[in-house]
Each structure stands twice: as C-alpha cells, then as structure tokens.
C-alpha positions as CSV (number, residue, x, y, z in Angstrom):
1,M,-32.3,49.9,77.3
2,A,-34.0,49.5,73.9
3,L,-37.5,49.5,75.5
4,S,-36.7,52.7,77.5
5,K,-35.5,54.5,74.3
6,A,-38.5,53.5,72.4
7,G,-40.8,54.6,75.2
8,L,-38.9,57.9,75.4
9,N,-39.4,58.4,71.7
10,R,-43.1,57.7,72.0
11,L,-43.4,60.1,74.9
12,V,-41.7,62.8,72.8
13,H,-44.0,62.1,69.9
14,I,-47.1,62.4,72.1
15,F,-45.9,65.6,73.7
16,K,-45.3,67.2,70.3
17,L,-48.7,66.1,69.1
18,V,-50.4,67.5,72.2
19,A,-48.5,70.8,72.0
20,S,-49.3,71.3,68.3
21,R,-53.0,70.5,68.9
22,S,-53.1,72.9,71.8
23,V,-51.5,75.7,69.8
24,Y,-54.0,75.1,67.0
25,C,-57.0,75.2,69.3
26,L,-55.7,78.4,71.0
27,R,-55.2,80.1,67.6
28,S,-58.7,79.1,66.4
29,T,-60.2,80.4,69.7
30,L,-58.4,83.7,69.3
31,T,-59.6,84.0,65.7
32,F,-63.2,83.3,66.6
33,I,-63.1,85.9,69.4
34,R,-61.6,88.5,67.1
35,W,-64.3,87.8,64.5
36,L,-67.0,88.0,67.1
37,F,-65.7,91.3,68.4
38,S,-65.6,92.8,64.9
39,L,-69.1,91.6,64.2
40,L,-70.4,93.2,67.3
41,Q,-68.6,96.5,66.4
42,N,-70.0,96.5,62.9
43,T,-73.5,95.8,64.2
44,K,-73.2,98.7,66.7
45,G,-71.9,101.0,64.0
46,C,-74.8,100.2,61.7
47,H,-77.4,100.8,64.5
48,T,-75.7,104.1,65.4
49,R,-75.8,105.3,61.8
50,R,-79.4,104.3,61.5
51,S,-80.4,106.2,64.6
52,Q,-78.5,109.3,63.3
53,A,-80.2,109.0,60.0
54,K,-83.6,109.0,61.7
55,E,-82.8,111.9,64.0
56,T,-81.5,114.2,61.2
57,S,-84.1,113.0,58.7
58,T,-81.5,112.7,55.9
59,P,-83.6,111.9,52.9
60,H,-81.2,109.9,50.8
61,V,-80.0,107.5,53.4
62,S,-82.5,104.8,54.4
63,S,-82.3,102.5,57.3
64,N,-81.9,99.5,55.1
65,N,-78.7,100.6,53.5
66,A,-77.3,102.9,56.0
67,C,-74.1,100.9,56.2
68,Y,-73.5,101.7,52.5
69,S,-74.1,105.4,52.5
70,S,-71.5,108.1,51.6
71,V,-69.0,108.7,54.4
72,P,-68.8,112.4,55.2
73,Q,-65.0,112.4,55.6
74,A,-64.6,111.0,52.2
75,L,-65.6,114.4,50.9
76,G,-63.1,116.4,52.9
77,P,-59.6,117.5,51.9
78,S,-58.1,114.2,52.9
79,A,-60.2,112.3,50.4
80,L,-59.3,114.5,47.4
81,P,-57.2,112.7,44.7
82,S,-54.1,111.3,46.2
83,P,-51.7,110.7,43.3
84,F,-49.8,107.5,42.6
85,Q,-47.5,107.3,39.6
86,Q,-48.0,105.5,36.4
87,T,-48.1,106.0,32.7
88,D,-49.6,104.2,29.9
89,G,-48.9,102.4,26.7
90,I,-51.0,100.7,24.1
91,D,-52.9,97.9,25.8
92,D,-55.1,98.4,28.9
93,T,-55.4,96.3,32.0
94,H,-58.0,98.7,33.3
95,Q,-56.3,99.5,36.5
96,G,-57.2,103.1,36.1
97,M,-57.5,105.7,33.4
98,D,-53.9,105.1,32.5
99,S,-53.8,101.4,32.9
100,G,-51.9,99.2,30.4
101,P,-48.2,98.8,29.7
102,Q,-46.6,101.7,31.5
103,F,-43.5,103.2,30.1
104,L,-42.2,106.1,32.2
105,V,-42.9,106.4,35.9
106,A,-41.4,108.4,38.6
107,A,-41.7,108.3,42.4
108,P,-42.5,111.3,44.6
109,G,-39.6,112.9,46.3
110,P,-37.6,116.1,46.7
111,S,-36.7,116.2,43.0
112,S,-38.8,113.5,41.6
113,L,-40.9,113.1,38.5
114,S,-44.1,111.1,38.5
115,I,-46.6,110.4,35.9
116,V,-50.4,110.4,35.8
117,T,-52.4,110.7,39.0
118,I,-55.4,108.6,39.8
119,P,-57.2,109.2,43.1
120,S,-56.6,106.4,45.5
121,N,-59.6,107.4,47.6
122,P,-62.2,108.6,45.0
123,L,-65.2,110.5,45.9
124,L,-68.3,108.3,46.2
125,S,-70.5,108.9,43.2
126,P,-73.7,107.5,41.7
127,Q,-71.8,105.4,39.3
128,S,-69.4,104.0,41.9
129,D,-71.8,101.2,42.9
130,G,-75.1,101.1,41.3
131,S,-76.4,98.4,43.6
132,R,-75.6,100.2,46.9
133,Q,-75.4,103.9,46.4
134,P,-78.7,105.7,47.3
135,S,-79.9,108.5,45.2
136,P,-80.5,112.0,46.6
137,V,-84.1,113.2,47.0
138,P,-84.5,116.8,45.8
139,G,-87.6,117.2,47.9
140,S,-85.8,117.1,51.2
141,T,-87.0,119.4,54.0
142,K,-83.4,120.3,54.8
143,K,-81.8,122.5,52.1
144,R,-78.7,120.8,50.7
145,K,-75.5,122.7,49.9
146,K,-74.0,122.5,46.5
147,S,-70.4,123.0,45.5
148,T,-68.3,122.6,42.4
149,K,-64.7,121.4,42.4
150,P,-62.4,121.3,39.4
151,F,-60.6,118.1,38.5
152,A,-58.4,116.8,35.7
153,P,-59.4,114.3,32.9
154,E,-56.9,111.8,34.2
155,D,-58.8,111.9,37.6
156,V,-62.0,110.5,36.0
157,Q,-62.9,107.4,38.0
158,R,-64.3,105.4,35.1
159,Y,-62.1,102.4,35.8
160,Q,-62.7,102.4,39.5
161,K,-66.5,101.7,39.2
162,H,-67.8,98.9,41.4
163,A,-71.1,98.2,39.7
164,R,-71.5,94.5,39.1
165,A,-73.9,92.6,36.9
166,S,-76.4,90.2,38.6
167,R,-75.9,86.5,38.1
168,K,-79.7,86.0,38.5
169,S,-81.5,87.1,35.3
170,K,-84.7,86.3,33.6
171,K,-84.8,85.0,30.1
172,P,-87.4,87.1,28.3
173,N,-89.1,86.0,25.1
174,L,-88.4,88.2,22.0
175,G,-91.4,89.4,20.2
176,A,-92.1,88.5,16.6
177,C,-90.5,90.7,13.9
178,L,-88.5,92.7,16.5
179,L,-86.0,94.8,14.5
180,N,-85.2,97.7,16.9
181,Y,-83.0,96.8,19.8
182,N,-82.1,100.3,20.9
183,R,-82.9,101.4,24.4
184,P,-85.6,104.0,24.5
185,D,-84.2,107.5,25.0
186,N,-86.7,109.6,27.0
187,H,-84.4,112.0,28.8
188,G,-82.6,113.8,26.0
189,W,-79.2,112.3,26.7
190,E,-77.4,110.2,24.1
191,R,-76.0,106.9,25.3
192,C,-72.4,106.6,24.0
193,M,-70.3,103.5,23.9
194,H,-66.6,103.9,24.3
195,P,-64.4,101.8,22.0
196,E,-63.4,99.9,25.2
197,G,-67.0,99.2,26.0
198,A,-67.6,101.8,28.8
199,L,-70.9,103.7,28.8
200,Y,-71.1,107.5,29.1
201,F,-73.8,110.1,28.3
202,Y,-73.6,113.0,26.0
203,S,-76.0,116.0,25.6
204,E,-76.0,118.9,23.1
205,Q,-78.2,122.0,23.1
206,D,-78.6,124.2,19.9
207,G,-75.2,123.1,18.7
208,K,-73.6,124.4,21.9
209,K,-73.4,123.4,25.5
210,R,-72.0,120.0,24.8
211,T,-71.9,118.0,28.0
212,N,-70.3,114.6,28.9
213,T,-70.7,112.6,32.1
214,D,-70.1,109.2,33.4
215,S,-72.8,109.6,36.0
216,N,-75.8,107.3,35.7
217,I,-78.3,109.5,33.8
218,D,-80.9,106.6,33.7
219,D,-81.4,107.4,37.4
220,A,-83.9,110.2,37.7
221,Q,-82.5,111.8,40.8
222,T,-78.9,111.7,39.5
223,R,-80.1,113.1,36.1
224,E,-81.8,116.1,37.9
225,L,-78.6,116.7,39.9
226,V,-76.4,116.6,36.7
227,L,-78.8,118.9,34.9
228,E,-78.8,121.4,37.8
229,F,-75.0,121.5,38.0
230,A,-74.7,121.7,34.2
231,R,-77.0,124.8,34.2
232,I,-74.9,126.4,37.0
233,L,-71.6,125.8,35.2
234,W,-72.8,126.9,31.8
235,H,-74.2,130.0,33.3
236,K,-70.9,130.9,34.9
237,A,-69.0,130.1,31.7
238,N,-71.2,132.4,29.6
239,K,-70.0,135.3,31.6
240,D,-66.4,134.7,30.5
241,Q,-65.3,137.0,27.6
242,H,-62.3,135.0,26.6
243,I,-64.2,132.2,24.9
244,R,-64.7,132.9,21.2
245,N,-66.2,129.8,19.7
246,W,-68.8,128.2,22.0
247,G,-69.3,125.3,19.5
248,S,-65.9,123.9,20.3
249,I,-66.4,123.9,24.1
250,E,-67.4,120.8,26.0
251,L,-68.2,120.3,29.7
252,V,-67.4,117.1,31.6
253,L,-68.9,116.7,35.1
254,S,-69.3,114.0,37.7
255,V,-71.7,114.3,40.6
256,S,-71.4,112.9,44.1
257,W,-72.9,113.7,47.5
258,S,-72.5,113.4,51.2
259,D,-75.1,113.7,54.0
260,D,-75.7,117.4,53.6
261,R,-73.9,118.4,50.4
262,D,-74.1,117.8,46.6
263,I,-70.7,118.0,44.9
264,C,-69.9,118.3,41.2
265,Q,-66.4,117.8,39.8
266,Y,-65.9,119.3,36.4
267,Y,-63.7,120.6,33.7
268,F,-64.2,122.4,30.3
269,V,-62.5,121.5,27.0
270,S,-61.6,123.8,24.1
271,H,-61.1,121.8,20.9
272,D,-59.9,124.9,19.0
273,D,-57.1,125.5,21.5
274,L,-56.5,121.9,22.4
275,V,-56.6,122.7,26.2
276,V,-58.8,122.1,29.2
277,F,-59.8,124.9,31.6
278,W,-61.8,125.6,34.7
279,L,-63.9,128.5,36.1
280,E,-61.9,128.8,39.3
281,D,-58.3,128.4,40.4
282,F,-57.0,124.9,39.8
283,V,-54.3,123.2,42.0
284,T,-51.7,121.8,39.5
285,D,-50.4,119.0,41.7
286,S,-52.3,116.3,39.9
287,I,-51.3,117.3,36.4
288,F,-47.7,118.2,37.1
289,Y,-46.9,114.7,38.4
290,N,-44.6,116.1,41.1
291,V,-42.3,117.5,38.5
292,K,-40.2,120.3,40.0
293,G,-39.1,123.5,38.4
294,V,-42.1,124.0,36.1
295,E,-42.4,127.8,35.7
296,A,-42.6,128.7,32.0
297,I,-46.1,129.1,30.6
298,D,-45.3,127.1,27.4
299,H,-44.1,124.3,29.6
300,I,-47.3,124.4,31.6
301,K,-49.2,124.2,28.3
302,L,-47.7,120.7,27.7
303,A,-49.3,119.5,30.9
304,I,-52.6,121.0,29.9
305,Q,-52.4,119.4,26.5
306,T,-51.7,116.1,28.1
307,Q,-55.0,116.4,29.9
308,Y,-56.8,117.5,26.7
309,W,-55.7,114.3,24.9
310,A,-56.7,112.3,28.0
311,H,-60.2,113.8,27.5
312,C,-60.2,112.7,23.8
313,E,-59.2,109.2,24.9
314,L,-62.1,109.1,27.4
315,Y,-64.8,110.7,25.4
316,P,-63.9,110.2,21.7
317,N,-67.4,109.7,20.1
318,H,-68.1,113.4,19.3
319,V,-64.5,114.7,18.9
320,I,-63.4,115.8,15.4
321,V,-59.6,115.3,14.9
322,K,-58.0,117.6,12.3
323,E,-55.7,116.2,9.7
324,S,-52.9,118.4,10.9
325,V,-52.9,116.6,14.3
326,V,-52.7,113.2,12.5
327,E,-49.7,114.5,10.4
328,E,-48.0,115.7,13.6
329,L,-48.5,112.3,15.3
330,R,-47.0,110.6,12.2
331,G,-44.0,112.8,12.4
332,I,-43.6,112.1,16.2
333,L,-43.7,108.4,15.6
334,L,-41.3,108.6,12.7
335,H,-38.8,110.5,14.8
336,A,-39.3,108.2,17.8
337,A,-38.6,105.1,15.6
338,S,-35.5,106.7,14.2
339,E,-34.3,107.5,17.7
340,A,-34.8,103.9,18.7
341,I,-32.5,102.8,15.9
342,L,-29.8,105.5,16.1
343,S,-29.6,106.1,19.8
344,D,-29.2,104.0,22.9
345,G,-30.3,106.9,25.1
346,S,-33.7,107.6,23.5
347,L,-36.3,109.3,25.7
348,I,-39.1,107.3,24.1
349,P,-39.8,104.3,26.4
350,L,-41.0,102.1,23.5
351,P,-38.9,99.6,21.5
352,F,-38.5,100.0,17.7
353,S,-40.8,97.1,16.9
354,E,-43.8,98.7,18.7
355,L,-43.1,102.1,17.2
356,Q,-43.0,100.5,13.8
357,S,-46.3,98.9,14.4
358,L,-47.9,102.1,15.6
359,L,-46.5,104.0,12.6
360,G,-48.1,101.3,10.4
361,L,-51.4,102.0,12.0
362,M,-51.2,105.7,11.4
363,T,-50.7,105.2,7.7
364,T,-54.3,104.4,7.2
365,P,-56.3,106.9,5.1
366,F,-57.7,109.8,7.0
367,K,-60.4,112.3,6.1
368,D,-60.2,115.7,7.6
369,N,-63.0,116.7,10.1
370,Q,-64.4,113.2,10.3
371,K,-65.9,111.6,13.4
372,N,-64.3,108.2,14.1
373,K,-64.3,107.2,17.7
374,Y,-61.8,104.4,17.2
375,L,-59.3,106.6,15.4
376,T,-59.9,109.5,17.9
377,W,-59.3,107.1,20.8
378,L,-56.0,105.9,19.3
379,I,-54.8,109.4,18.5
380,G,-55.8,110.6,22.0
381,R,-53.9,107.8,23.7
382,L,-50.7,108.3,21.7
383,M,-50.7,112.1,21.9
384,R,-51.2,111.9,25.6
385,L,-48.2,109.6,25.9
386,F,-45.9,111.8,23.8
387,M,-47.2,115.1,25.4
388,R,-46.4,113.6,28.8
389,I,-42.9,112.7,27.7
390,K,-42.4,116.2,26.4
391,F,-43.6,117.7,29.7
392,M,-41.5,115.5,31.9
393,N,-38.3,116.1,29.8
394,F,-38.8,119.9,29.6
395,F,-39.1,120.0,25.9
396,G,-38.5,123.5,24.5
397,Q,-36.9,124.7,27.8
398,A,-33.3,125.7,28.4
399,S,-32.9,122.7,30.8
400,A,-34.4,120.2,28.4
401,R,-33.3,116.5,28.9
402,L,-31.7,115.3,25.6
403,N,-31.0,111.7,26.5
404,A,-32.2,109.2,29.1
405,D,-28.9,109.4,31.1
406,Q,-29.2,113.1,31.7
407,S,-30.4,114.5,35.0
408,L,-32.6,117.6,35.1
409,Y,-31.5,118.7,38.5
410,S,-27.9,117.7,39.0
411,Q,-24.7,117.4,37.0
412,V,-24.9,113.7,36.3
413,D,-24.1,112.4,32.9
414,E,-21.8,109.9,31.3
415,G,-18.8,112.2,31.8
416,N,-19.6,113.2,35.4
417,Q,-20.7,110.2,37.3
418,P,-21.1,110.5,41.1
419,Q,-18.4,108.8,43.2
420,L,-19.1,105.4,44.7
421,S,-19.7,105.3,48.4
422,S,-17.2,104.0,51.0
423,L,-19.3,100.9,51.6
424,I,-19.1,99.9,47.9
425,R,-15.4,100.7,47.8
426,V,-14.8,98.4,50.8
427,L,-17.0,95.5,49.6
428,D,-16.1,95.7,45.9
429,P,-12.9,93.7,46.2
430,I,-14.6,91.1,48.5
431,L,-17.5,90.7,46.0
432,F,-15.3,90.8,42.9
433,G,-16.5,94.2,41.6
434,A,-20.2,93.2,41.3
435,P,-21.7,95.9,43.7
436,S,-20.2,98.8,41.7
437,A,-21.4,97.4,38.4
438,H,-24.9,96.9,39.7
439,V,-25.0,100.4,41.3
440,K,-24.0,101.9,38.0
441,Q,-26.8,100.1,36.3
442,L,-29.3,101.1,38.9
443,R,-28.3,104.8,38.6
444,R,-28.7,104.5,34.8
445,I,-32.3,103.4,35.1
446,W,-33.2,105.5,38.1
447,V,-32.3,109.0,36.8
448,D,-34.1,111.7,38.8
449,R,-36.0,108.9,40.6
450,T,-37.7,108.1,37.3
451,I,-38.3,104.7,35.8
452,N,-37.9,104.3,32.0
453,A,-39.8,101.1,31.3
454,L,-37.7,100.1,28.3
455,R,-34.5,100.2,30.3
456,W,-36.2,98.6,33.3
457,R,-37.3,95.6,31.3
458,S,-33.9,95.2,29.8
459,F,-32.3,95.4,33.3
460,I,-34.8,92.8,34.7
461,D,-34.3,90.4,31.8
462,T,-30.5,90.6,32.2
463,L,-30.7,89.9,36.0
464,F,-33.1,87.1,35.5
465,T,-30.9,85.4,32.8
466,E,-27.8,85.9,35.0
467,W,-29.3,84.4,38.1
468,N,-30.7,81.5,36.2
469,G,-27.2,80.8,35.0
470,F,-25.8,81.0,38.5
471,T,-28.3,78.3,39.6
472,I,-26.7,76.0,37.0
473,Y,-23.2,76.9,38.0
474,S,-24.0,76.3,41.7
475,T,-25.5,72.9,41.0
476,V,-22.4,71.9,39.0
477,M,-20.2,73.2,41.8
478,L,-22.1,71.1,44.4
479,A,-21.6,68.0,42.3
480,V,-17.9,68.7,41.9
481,D,-17.4,69.3,45.7
482,V,-19.3,66.2,46.7
483,S,-17.3,64.1,44.2
484,F,-14.0,65.6,45.4
485,L,-14.8,64.7,49.0
486,S,-15.2,61.1,48.0
487,I,-11.7,60.5,46.7
488,P,-9.3,58.5,48.9
489,E,-6.8,61.3,49.2
490,M,-9.4,63.3,51.2
491,N,-10.0,60.6,53.8
492,G,-6.9,61.1,55.9
493,S,-6.1,62.8,59.1
494,H,-2.9,64.7,58.0
495,T,-2.8,68.4,58.0
496,P,-2.9,68.9,54.2
497,Q,-5.9,66.6,54.0
498,I,-7.7,68.5,56.8
499,I,-7.0,71.8,55.2
500,A,-8.3,70.5,51.8
501,Q,-11.5,69.1,53.5
502,V,-12.2,72.5,55.2
503,A,-11.7,74.3,51.9
504,V,-14.1,72.0,50.1
505,Y,-16.6,72.4,52.9
506,F,-16.4,76.2,52.4
507,S,-16.8,75.7,48.7
508,T,-19.9,73.6,49.2
509,L,-21.5,76.2,51.6
510,S,-20.7,79.0,49.1
511,A,-22.3,77.0,46.3
512,V,-25.4,76.3,48.4
513,G,-25.6,80.0,49.3
514,S,-25.3,81.1,45.7
515,L,-28.0,78.6,44.7
516,L,-30.4,79.7,47.4
517,A,-29.8,83.5,46.7
518,S,-30.3,82.9,43.0
519,V,-33.6,81.1,43.4
520,L,-34.9,83.7,45.9
521,L,-33.9,86.7,43.8
522,S,-35.1,85.1,40.6
523,N,-38.5,84.6,42.2
524,Q,-38.7,88.2,43.3
525,I,-37.5,89.5,39.9
526,R,-40.0,87.3,38.1
527,E,-42.8,89.3,39.8
528,Q,-41.2,92.5,38.6
529,K,-41.2,91.3,35.0
530,L,-45.0,90.9,35.2
531,Q,-45.7,94.2,37.0
532,S,-46.3,97.6,35.5
533,A,-43.9,100.4,35.5
534,D,-45.7,102.2,38.4
535,L,-45.2,99.2,40.6
536,A,-41.5,99.1,39.4
537,A,-41.2,102.7,40.5
538,A,-42.7,101.9,43.9
539,Y,-40.3,99.0,44.2
540,M,-37.3,101.2,43.4
541,L,-38.6,103.9,45.8
542,R,-38.9,101.3,48.5
543,M,-35.6,99.5,47.8
544,A,-33.4,102.4,46.5
545,G,-35.1,105.5,47.8
546,S,-31.8,106.9,49.2
547,P,-28.1,106.5,48.1
548,I,-27.4,104.0,50.9
549,S,-30.5,102.0,50.0
550,M,-29.3,101.8,46.4
551,D,-25.9,100.6,47.6
552,F,-27.6,97.8,49.6
553,L,-29.7,96.9,46.6
554,G,-26.5,96.6,44.5
555,I,-24.9,94.5,47.1
556,M,-27.9,92.2,47.3
557,F,-27.9,91.7,43.6
558,S,-24.2,90.8,43.8
559,I,-24.6,87.9,46.3
560,P,-25.1,85.0,43.8
561,F,-22.1,86.0,41.7
562,A,-19.8,86.6,44.7
563,L,-20.7,83.4,46.4
564,I,-20.2,81.2,43.3
565,M,-16.8,82.9,42.8
566,W,-15.8,82.2,46.4
567,G,-17.0,78.6,46.0
568,M,-14.7,78.2,43.0
569,I,-11.8,79.8,44.9
570,F,-12.2,77.6,47.9
571,F,-12.4,74.5,45.6
572,V,-9.2,75.6,43.8
573,C,-7.5,76.1,47.2
574,G,-8.5,72.6,48.4
575,L,-7.4,71.1,45.1
576,S,-4.0,72.9,45.3
577,V,-3.4,71.6,48.8
578,V,-4.1,68.0,47.6
579,V,-1.8,68.4,44.6
580,F,1.1,70.2,46.3
581,G,0.7,68.8,49.8
582,S,0.9,65.1,49.0
583,G,2.6,64.8,45.6
584,V,6.2,64.0,44.9
585,M,8.7,66.8,44.0
586,L,8.6,66.0,40.2
587,Q,4.8,66.3,40.2
588,R,5.0,69.7,41.9
589,I,7.6,71.0,39.5
590,I,5.5,70.0,36.5
591,A,2.2,71.4,38.0
592,V,3.5,74.8,39.3
593,P,4.1,76.5,35.9
594,F,0.8,75.3,34.4
595,W,-1.0,76.3,37.6
596,L,0.5,79.8,37.4
597,L,-0.4,80.1,33.7
598,V,-4.0,79.1,34.4
599,A,-4.3,81.6,37.3
600,L,-2.9,84.4,35.2
601,L,-5.3,83.7,32.3
602,A,-8.3,83.3,34.6
603,S,-7.6,86.6,36.3
604,W,-6.9,88.5,33.1
605,P,-10.5,89.6,32.4
606,A,-10.7,91.3,35.8
607,W,-7.7,93.4,35.0
608,Y,-8.3,94.1,31.4
609,A,-8.8,97.7,30.3
610,G,-8.1,99.0,33.8
611,E,-11.2,97.3,35.4
612,R,-9.4,96.3,38.6
613,W,-11.2,94.8,41.5
614,L,-9.5,97.3,43.8
615,V,-11.7,100.3,43.0
616,W,-9.2,102.8,44.5
617,T,-6.5,101.7,42.0
618,R,-8.6,102.4,38.9
619,K,-7.5,105.1,36.6
620,E,-10.2,107.2,35.0
621,K,-9.8,107.8,31.2
622,K,-10.8,111.1,29.9
623,L,-12.9,111.2,26.8
624,R,-12.9,113.9,24.2
625,S,-15.9,114.1,22.0
626,D,-17.6,116.5,19.7
627,L,-19.5,119.5,21.0
628,L,-22.9,117.8,20.2
629,P,-22.4,114.1,21.1
630,M,-24.4,111.5,19.2
631,S,-24.8,108.0,20.4
632,T,-23.7,106.3,17.2
633,M,-22.0,109.0,15.1
634,S,-19.8,111.1,17.3
635,S,-16.1,110.8,17.2
636,V,-14.7,109.9,20.6
637,G,-11.1,109.6,21.6
638,V,-9.1,108.9,24.7
639,D,-6.5,111.2,26.0
640,P,-3.0,109.6,26.1
C-alpha cells in the first residue's frame, strides 16, 4: 500500500511537470509566431511606403528612412492637441510644459473643470527627433501647400522632444590659448538658453519683429521654412490697425510638415497688454480647460493672461518685467499665505510653508525694466498658476467661488449637502458608519469634479496612516484569536463551546480580511502619494466618475475598518459564550454588570453628538451664522 501511494505521488508529480513544460512550450511558440507575424507586417509596410515615396517623388522622404517619415493623418483634425488635465507648481518633472508638483486639476465632464492642456498626439516637427526627422527640400518639383494654425503657449511641445545625445563621441583636442567657446552664429538667430537648460532661438529686426522658435534653426531647410512663415505672419500682422506699439510684439512659431504640406503653428504676444493673440479665429477649448459657463470678456481675459505668463515662462530671456507686476505678485503671495493661516477652505492649493518660502524669494531687490531670465521665469510660473486659479474660480464674476467647498454649478455647500444614496444608507449600519464618512470626504475633495492638490494629499496621508494602523490591529487580533482557541475551555464538544469556536473562527477570518484589504489599499494609495495631481484627477474620474461610483469607492475604503470591527465583535461574542455558558451562577452575577458597563462605554462614541450608526435616525442640527461666514472668526450657533 505504501509503495502504491508513493508511486501514485510520483506519477502525479511527473504529470504536473509534463503539463507545465507543455504549456510553457506552447506559450513560447505562440509568442514567436506573433513576433514573426508583426515583423513581416512591418517589413511589408516599409516596402509599401518606399514604393509610394518613389512613385510620388516626395523630396523630403528618402528610401532609407521612410519608416520614420511624418504620418499624414498626424496632421489631420484628429491629431490636433487633445487635452489632458494638469497644473503646475514650483518644481518640474518635465512631463510637459506644466510638469512639476500639480495643485489643482479637474477631469473633463458635463460640468467639469480641467487645467492646462498638452497635446497627447503632437504634430511631428523638426525638433521632435533630430536623428530621424527628414528635412523638407524647397526645390521640390511638386509645389507644397503651406498653412498656418494658431496654438496656445501651453501647447508648445518643448518637453515632448525625442532628440537624444549620441553615446559615441570623439574626444577633440583643444587648441592652444583657446578663449572663445561660443558657437559661431552665421544665420542671424540668437541661441538662447532657458533657465532649465532648453535651447530656443530668437531673432529681432530693427528693434521690431521679435521672433522665438523651438524649431532647429541650425538645420538650413528648417531655417528657410521658419523664415518664410515668419515673413508671411509678420506681413499679415502689419495690416492690423489695432496694434499700437510694434516694439512690444513677439511672434512664436513652430514648423512641421507632412508629405505635401508645410504647417506652422503660431501665436503673437503683446507685452504692453499682457495678452496673446492670433491673426485668425482661435478655438478656446485648450485654454478654457473645459470650464463651463465662461461668457464675460473680463473672465476670458484671465485665460488669455494665463497663456501670456506661460509664454514668459517658456521664453524669458528677452522679456522685461515691470516693477508693478512684481508688486502685484508679492501682494498675491501675501494674501495667499494669510488665507492658508486663517481659512481651512482656501482656494490656493499650496501649504503655508511653501507660500512663505515663495514670499521670501520675492523680497529680493528688483530693478524696474531689467532683463533677468531667472527672475522672469519665476514670475511667469507663479503668475501663470495664480491666473489659472482666478480663471477656474470665476474671480470677479457674480458666481465666483469663495471657498474650496463651494460648487460653481450646484447648490452644494456646508449647509446644503446632498443626501446620501440608498446603498450607503443600507450599508452604513453594517459597516459602522464608515461609508458615509468616506463619501463626505470624497465629495469635499472632488468639488465640481476638480482636484485640489492640498486636500488630496491630506486625504491620502490620512488614509495611509489609518490603514497602516489597521494592519497592526489585525495582527494583534489574529494573535488573540489563536491564543483563545488554545485554551482548554474551547476544546469541548458542548454547544456553548462549539458556538464560541465558530465565533472565534469568524473573528479570525475578519481579522485576516482586514489585514489583506489594508495591505492592498495601502499599496494602491502609496502610488497615489507619489503621483501628480493630474493622475489623481484621472484616478478619481475612473473610480468616482458618477455618484454610484463614488459610493462604491467609499465602501471600498471602509472595508478594513468594518472587518476589524466585526472581528472584535465576534471575539467578544465567543468570549461571552465561554464566560456565561460554562461559569457558575456567582461568576455570571459578578460579570454581567461590568460587562454591560464596558459595552455602554465602548458604544458611547458612536452615539455621541447624534452620530448614530443608523443614518435614518440622525437629527440634523441647523446652524445660524453671520451673513458673511469666515472660517475662523464667524459666530456660529445651534438652534435649540
């Protein structure tokens, strides 16, 4: 019998080994076939494009790099800037023009707010990939069409460039007494180095016609294309009678091309008026960030000024900042720091410590009409942030948002909260009131489908600390349950002992469930702590895009707390059965009063101040406050 069992085990082991190896071989074969099929497809596509290039005699696409040429459909309407939401702060991670710590982000929707758009499918341009992008040849036998398209400063693709430095480089010998290390300038364009290190080109003619571009002017064909478009745009602009001071006007352009068309994206800047403008109608989707209800011209001006300061941040080397702007920025920072101290509903998504540091930076001496690219870059970044906040919160409008809890589109504030759903009302008693608490917190940080980074970080930190604590409680609960099962009173077959064993088993399972849920949720939320606010907005849009989704998210966040509470309750039930089921009468008489007292004291916090677990039995308290409520100074009372 022993030999047959050993032989059977060996057979099972061999079968498992053969099955696993067979599955591995099958998977490898399928992977190889898929790779071979894709390789054949790519080769066929390259040959097809090469033959088309030869037939149409397209001059700027050679047979050697046909696979890397511009894709025609990338220049159609579907390839125009497709916005995703993010905003910026002080430090850059160079994800886009607005990379860095993001502070206020909204997701697109029926009544949503979203910040800063960067094209997810940018137009192919000469500076996109210097190693692969071919240059157009002006001497083509086929006449190429030319078109201009307006774009916004925040759509500049500087941080999406794919040019890479070569690892293979020669080590040249330096000549004796070499003192000049400047690159020779033989094309009339000034090479400008951005404070962050980016290279762009600047040209000025007769004190006017100031032009900036990120396109590679060192390439002769690209330079000719830029000059041609610049001449076209300046010629059109000269016909406009609204421009008074041409010395304050700048042109920014970026060139790209397809198989049969040269395209130039552009915008003009007026430093006297602190605005950007275009020579044709401009679609405002990308600069309105999906904000609904923008109608007043002074409200639109805030969006335009946001783009102006984005330009100053991108091209600061030749911008002269006036002292009045510096004083205005100091006042904004001073007010924001005061709001961070005095109000818990501040619209500024920066903590007081950061505002204080920024205010300290702005106290440095400043001379009027001076050129300082570092100071201009700092002022441009901060002014862009605050102008965006003003635009999103309808500053100067009748419907202006005055605190972070106020909705622009619905009557939702501290005194008029929406009712909880039926699902939350049913599950709230079972989960000990945790779902309703989490849903209220989610509504507070997800006003108008907009993320306030300061509140988001606080919420994430609170959840992370809470779930880490539940892992400790669950571990202790497991140890207590296992120890309780090992006592002699639990090893019988009587009814009280069986009931106690089942209760402790339930307690153990609840503790394990709480521990597992806490670990999984902590791992997910740890990623959210490291992500930017635009990704936080995407997460909230995915997880809480509708009211029912927000309810599910609140219930999910409640699982660790609810399971550990049920684990404690099951353990108390098992302990009660052991104490009152097998003890003598005197022992029961002594234990009952103390047992009831402990139960009363333990359940008191749940009933204190009317916060009952049964949501439908709660009594709302009416608040009376001053006409203009202030977070820390208003007098608030409760109606009797």
